[in-house]
N, C-alpha and C positions, 0 to 999 in steps of 0.2 A: 698872387699865387702863394700858397703855403709851402713851407719847406721843412716838414717834420723829420725827425730822426727817431726811428723805432728800433729798439734793441731788446735782447733778453728773451724772456718767456712770452709766447704769443698772447696769452690771456692778459698778462700784466701790461704788455705794450699797447694792446687795444684799449684797455681800461685807462691807462695814463693819457693816451692821446685824447680820448673822449672827455676826460676830466678837464683837460686844458681847454678844449672847445666849449664845454659847458660853462666853465668859469668865465669865458669871454662872450657869453650870451647865446651860444648855440642851443637850440632846442630841437629834438628830433621831429621831423615833419610827420603829419598825419598820413597813415597808410590806409588805403581803401579796403573795404571788406573783400573785394575781388582779388586784390593783390595779396592780402593776408591768406586767403584760401589757396591761391596759387603757390605762395611761398611755402606753406605747410606741406604741400604735395612734393616740393623739391628738397626739403630739408634732409630726408633720408638719403637722397642721391648725393648731396653735398657731404654728408657725414661719411659716406663710403668713399667718396673721392679724396677728401683731405680733411681729416679730423682737426688738424691744426688751425685751419681757417675757421672752423666752428668755434673753437676756443677763443680765437681773436674776436669774433663777432660777439660772443658772450661777454668778454671783457669790455668791449665797446659799449654794449647795451647797459652794463652795470655802471660804467663810468659816466654815461649821459642820462642816467635815470630813466631808461626806456626798457622795453622787454626784448628778449631774444627773438621772439616771433615777429615783432615789428621791424627790427633792424634787418634780420635775415630776409624777410619777405620784401622789404624795400629794395635790397640789393639784388635778390634773385629775379625780381620782375623788371629790372631796368633793361630796356631794349625789346622787351617782350610785348608791351602794351603801347609804347610810344616811340617816337623817332629817336635814334641814336646819333652820335657824332658821325661825321663823314670821313675826312682825312685822306692824306696821300703819304705813301711810304716807298722808299727805295733802298736797295743795298747794291753796292758795286765793289768788285775786286779789281784793283789796279795792277795786279801781278805780285804784290807783296803785302798789301794791307786792304782791309775791308772798311769802307765808309758807309754809314747809314744816314738817311735823312728821314725825318718824320714830322709832318704838320698835322696838328690836331685841330679840326674844324668843328665848331659847335655854336650854339646861341651865344651872342655877346653877353647876355645876362648872366651866364654861368662862369664868366672869366675869373671872378674873384674867389670861386670855390675850387679852382684847379689846384693840384698838389704836385710837388716834386719831392719824393720821399727817399731817404736813405734807410734801408731796412737791413738790420743785422740780427736776425733771430738765432737763437741757440740751435746748433746742429743743422743750419740751413745755409745756402749760398748767400753771401752779401750781394745786394743789388741796389741800383738807383732806378726808381720807376715813377711813372706819371699816371695821374688819374684825375677824375672829376668827382670822386666820392671817397669816403674815408677808409674803405677796405676793398682791396682788389686793384688791379692795374690795367691800363690800356696799352702800355708799352714799358720797356725797361731793358737795362743791360746789367748782367751780373758779373761777378768777379772773374769768371772764366771767359768773359768777352762775348757771351751768348746774348743776342738781341732777339726780342719778340715784340711785335706790335700788331694792332688790329685795325681793320677798317670795317664799317658796317655794310651789310648787304640786305636788301629787303627779303622778307620771308613771309610765308603764309601759314596760318594755323596756329594752334596753341598746344604745346606739348611740354609736360614737366621735364625739367632738365636744368642745366647750369649755363650761365652766360659767360662772355669773354673775360670779365674781371677775374674769375676764378681760374680760368685756363692760363692766362698770362702770369698771374701770381704764382701758381703752382710750378709752372715751367721755370720761372726765374729763381725760385727757391730750391728747386730740386734737380735741374738738368745742367749738364756741362757743355752740350753741343747740339747742333741741329738734329742729328739722328735721334737723340734722347727726347727732344721736344716733339718730333714727329710721332714717336711712340705714344706720348701722352695724348696728343690730339687724335690719334687713331682710335683711342678708346674713350675720348671725352664725350659725355652725354649732352651735347649742345642743345640749348633751347631756342637759339637764334641763328641767323646766317651771318657769316663773317669771312673776311680774308685774314689769315694770320701770316705775317711775313717773319721768317726766322733766318738768322745769319750768325756765323761765328768766325773767329779769326783765321781759320784754315782756308777760308774762301767758300765754304759750304753755305748754300742759301736755298730757300724754297718759299713758295707761297702755298698755303693750305686753304683750299676753298671748302668751307664747311656750311652745311645746313643742318636742321634738326634730324635729317634722315640720310645725309650723304657726306662723303669725305673724299677729296681729290687733291693730289699733290701736283703742283706745277713747278718745274725746275727751270733754272735760268738759261737764257741764250746769251752768248758773248759776255759772260762774266758779270751780268747784272740782272736784277729782277725788281719789279715794282708792282704796286696795286693801288687801286682807288676804291670805288664803291659798287663794283659789279664783278661778277665772276667772268673770267676770260672765256670767250666763245658763247656766252649767254647773251641774249638781247638785253640791253639796258632798259629797265622799267621806266616808261615815259614819265610817270609822276615822281620818279626818284632822280631823274637827271637834272632837276633844278639846281643841284649842287655841282654841275659841270663835271660829273664823274668821267665821262668819255673824253672830254677836252683835257682834263688833268692827266689822264692816263697817256694820251697821245703826246702831250707836251713832255712828260717825263721820259717817254720812250725815245723821243728825238734828242733831247738834250743830254741824257745819260749816255746814249750811243755815241754822241760826239765827244764825250769827255771821259769815258770809262777808263781808258788806259793811263790817263793822267789825273784821275780822281783824287782829290784831297778834301780836307774839311772846308777850305775856303771856297772851292768850286761847289761843294755840296750846299753850303750856305747860300750861294748865289742861285742855285737851282731851286731851293725851297723858298726863295724870295721872289720868284717869278710871278708877276701879276698878269701879264698878257695872256698866258696860257692857263690862268686861274689856279696854279699850284698854291700860291699864296692867295687864299680865297677871301673875297670881300663881296658879300651879297647884301647890300643895304636894305633892299625891299623885304628881305627875310630876317634882317638883324642877325646875320649868321656869317661866320668866317673863321679864319685861323686865329686861335686863341694863344697857341704857343708852338714853337718849332724846336726840334732837337736835331743836331748833326753831330755825329761821333765817329771816332776811330776805334774799332773793336780790338785792334791789336795793342794799342797803347792805353785804352780806356779813357782817352781824352774826350770829354763830353762838353758840348757847348749848347746853350739854350737861349732862345729869344722869347721873352715873356711878353707876348703881344704879336702883332703881325710882323713877320720877319723882314718885310721891305722897309719897315720903319724902326722896329725895336732892334737893339744891338744884341748880337750873340755874345753871351758871357760864359766863361769857363766855369764848370762845376767840378771841383776836385774832391768832393766828399767821398766818393767810392774809392778813389786812389788812396786818399789819406787813411781811410778805414783799413784798407789792405796793408798799407805800410805800418800802421800802428799795431796790427795783429802780428805781423812778422817781427817787429821790434820786440814785442812782449814775449814772443816765442824764443828769441835769441837771449833776452835777459833772464829768462827762466832756466 
């Protein structure tokens, strides 16, 4: 797993990161004509949604000696034409603090390209986020304690729009609480289907079930909420349930209900390490499973991460976000 630190101007940050990757042998992958054409149809939508992301993509393209069209089309087409990660996420309020757990499940072959980034852009929220590509996030926690994470859900059809990477990134950089995140997702022009789980230190939490044409908010029962890879109330697509979506959902529901009032990070880590109910996923026949796991306290910003399957890999504390906040406060006092 890479651990980049991105700061300053979005263009320069994107360029600097790409230059480091290029120096270490990274070459931008070939993008098919189909994806290039699709990406071109989505670029105006992305520009209207968040011009800062467009500048970051341009910087990245310049830094790795590629074109803006190739980089943007590659990113915009992820999840549209091929299988996305699966994943399990929960949030629980124990009466005083909110604990989140997130397992990222994907092909084992992609393990070495996962990232945990500290992002401190000018005029934006600081945040620590995770991804399997160089721009955009699949989850993260910002300096206000706002968490957002996604799970993939099958969808039909092909419609120009934006995928989850851009929604998560925009929310982390611009929103302070669940309410503001919901407003973003309400107007988000999604090209794919997802569950978005949002939670903040106040105990507010929600799952937003999104498709290219619909938007539905699901609120918690009994101070917890969770999601896997189907929309609640909808039938699980048979050829999608190979990843044990229903089993994982039911396991989470049972163990969180048993522990919600005493939930802490240690219990959260135990829940996300559960193998019998497939929350910690290991599907050898598909060479697919949990690549990393994150458990965090949104009130204290204590973030722990297991890089690998959490039933075997140790959860390690990541203080980069806390340290960045402390550093900024100290600089403010000194001035």
